[in-house]
Each structure stands twice: as structure tokens, then as C-alpha cells.
N, C-alpha and C positions, 0 to 999 in steps of 0.2 A: 563386586558390587552387584546388586540385584538388577534384574532386567527392568528397563524403563518403559514408560508408556507415552505415546504421542497421539494427539487427536488432530486430524487434518480437516479443516472446515472449508468447503468449496461452495460459493454462492452463485455458481454459474446457472444460467437459465435454460440454455439449449442442450441438446444431446446430439452429437458429441459437443463437448464444451472445451474451449481453450483455457478457461478458468480451471476446470478439473484437470486438464493436462498439465498446467503449471503446478497445481497443488500436488499431483502425483510425483512430478519430478523433484519438487522440493522435499517431499517426504522420503523419496528413494535416496536422494543425496544425503539427507540427515541420517538415515538408517545405515548408510555405508560407513558412517563414523561413530555410530552409537548402537549398543545392544538394546533395541527397543521394539516393542510391538506398536503398530500403528493402526488406528481406526479412522477411516474416512467418512465424513458426514456430508452428504449432499443436501444442502438446505432446500433445494427445489422439491425434494421428496417430503420435507417436513413443513412445507408452506402452509397447509391448512391447519396443522397442529400449532404452528406459531401464531396464526391469526386467532384461533380459538383460545389459546393461552393468554394472548393480549386482551381479549374481550372478557374472559371469565376469571383469569387469575389462576387457572388450574391447568397444568400440562397433561397431555396424554401420557400413558405409560411409556411409550417409545421415546417421546420428547424428554420425559423426566430421566430416562436412562441416558440419553445423549448429554443432557445438562450435567448429570452426575459424572459422566465420563470426562467431560471438560474440567470439572472441579478437581477430579482426582488425577488428571494427567500430569506428567512431569513437564510437558511442553506442548505448545499449540502452534500449528501452522494455519494461518487464516488468509484466504485468497478470495477476492471479490472482483467482479467486473466493475468498471468505472462508468457511471452514468451522470451526466450533468456535473462533471468535475468532482464527484464524490463517490463513496461506496454505495452499493445498491440498497434499495429499501428492504429487500429480503435479508441482506446481511445485517442491517441495522435492527431489524425485527428480532433476529437471533440474539444479538448483543443485548438488546433491551430486556430479554427474559432470563439472562444468566443470573444465577444466584448471587446475592451480594457478597463480595469478597472472593468470588470464584477465581479471579485472575490476579489477585494480589501476589506480587513477587514471582509470577509464573513467566518463564521464558516464552516469548512469542516471536515468530517470524511472520512478517506481513508481506503479501504479494498482491498483485492486481493485473488485470488484463484490460486492454482497450483498443479501439479502432485506430488510434494514432498515438505516437510517442509523446505528443503534446500533453496527454493526460497523465504522464508519469508523476508529475509533482503532486497529484492527489494523494499519493502514498504519504507524503511528508506533511501536507497541510490539512489532511482529513483523517486518514487512518492512524498515523502515529499519535496525534493528539488524543484520539478516541481511546486508544489502549493506554496511553499515559494517564488519562483520567481514571481509568479502571485500575491503576497502579500495577499494571503488568510491566515486565522487563522486555522491551522490544529490542531485538538485536540491531546493531548499527546498519547492516545492509538490508535494504528492502529490495524487492524484485518486481519489476514491471515488464510485461511482455506485450509487444505490439505484433500485428500479423507478420510483419517482415522479419521478426526475430526467430521464426520457426522454419525449420527445414523438414517438412512433413510433420511427423509427430515427435521430432527431436529438437531441443533447443540448440541454437547455433551461436558461435562466436561469443560476443560480449554477454549475451543472456546466459549461456552455459557457464561462463566463468562466474557470473554474479550468483547463479544458483548455488554453485559449489562454495563460494565464499560465505553466503548467507547460511547455508546448511552447516558449515564448519562452526560459525559463530553460535548457532543454536545448540549444536551438540556440546560445545564448551560450557555454555550457560546451564544446560541441563545437568551435565556431569558434576559441576561444582556445587550443586545443591543436593540436600538430602531429599529423598522422595517425599511428596506432600502428605500430610496427615489431615484427613477430613474428619471432623468430629461427627460422631453418630449421635443424633438427637435423642436416641433411646437408651444411651449409656447411663444417663442419670435422669430418669423420668420424674416429672413432678408428681408428688404423692396425690392420690385421688382426693383425699380430704382437702388439700389446698385448692384443687380444681373446683371443688364445691363451695369454696369460700370459707371453709373452717380453718381452725388453727391446727398446725402439725402436732401430732401427739408426742 
């Protein structure tokens, strides 16, 4: 089977970021089970591009490349900090500019970080419905990490087990699908005469 591709989206705001740490560990656990290349996207680095795209409707070249990578990827790992019981505004800005249909039937693993375990349900009542609306296939296990779940830079106990279980589910969902085919809009261009309003010859 051909090598697969994984895009890892981290919406952490600080550096270093526990959100990025969780995203990296989810990606590493998935790749231990799957022959895949992984690209990590730090949304904090694309914040200005996301705002400009929202205002103008046109992505920067780098943001366009990222959006295309998401559309072409075999799977997606999406991790956000939780603010006010939901995903961050930066994360939602990214989701808002994804091309229509980019996540249809795409395996997605969702994760989140927060200052207290009480925010963990935001994964189920905010993030999971968001991706269901986009018709993605969200794996059953979501992963939330509170500060007490970390031992230095390493996931501990139940968090480590949850990372491994979610990664295994994502790998299975990716492997059971054919690699996505993204249509090239230039494969069948509209004849110039039709663009000018004339009849095709």
C-alpha cells in the first residue's frame, strides 16, 4: 500500500504549548501504527493569513498550500485549547476557511487541552458536532489533557493509554480507505468562448 499522509493541526497560542505537545504525541502514536508522512500546522503562525482570508476571501500562498494539504491528506489530527467551554476562535477561523467538502469521509482524531479536567466534555458537545457537520469521520476516542496529566513532556497513566487507543483507531480508519482523490479544476477547463458568453463551437 502507498505511503499515507497525515496533517496535524495545533491551535495552541503559547510557546511552548501543551496543545502542540498533545498534537505531537497523537501524531507519533499514529505513525507507529501507520506508514505515513506527517505535516504539523501551527495555526498561531497562520493567524494573520486566516484573518486576511476571512476578510478578503483570498488565502495567502502558504495558507492555500496548508488548506490543500488538509484536503489531500488521508487523515487529520486536530487539537485545540478549550476557552469558555469550546474550541478556540483561532481554531474555528481555520475550520471556517477550509474548502467545501475538504473533510467529507476523512478520518479525524480530535484532541484538546485545558486548565482543568472539567473542560473535557467540550470535545463531545463542541468539537465532535463541528466535525460531524463537516461530514468527517471522527474516531470514537477523543483525547483531553489537563495539566495534571503530564509528567514533564510525557503523557502519563490514563492520558498515555487514551492517546494510544485514539491513534490506533485513526490508523485503522485511514488504512481501510483508498487514498483521497482531489479533483484538479484545470483538468477540464471551460472553453474560452463559453467564458465570453458565446456558444461552444
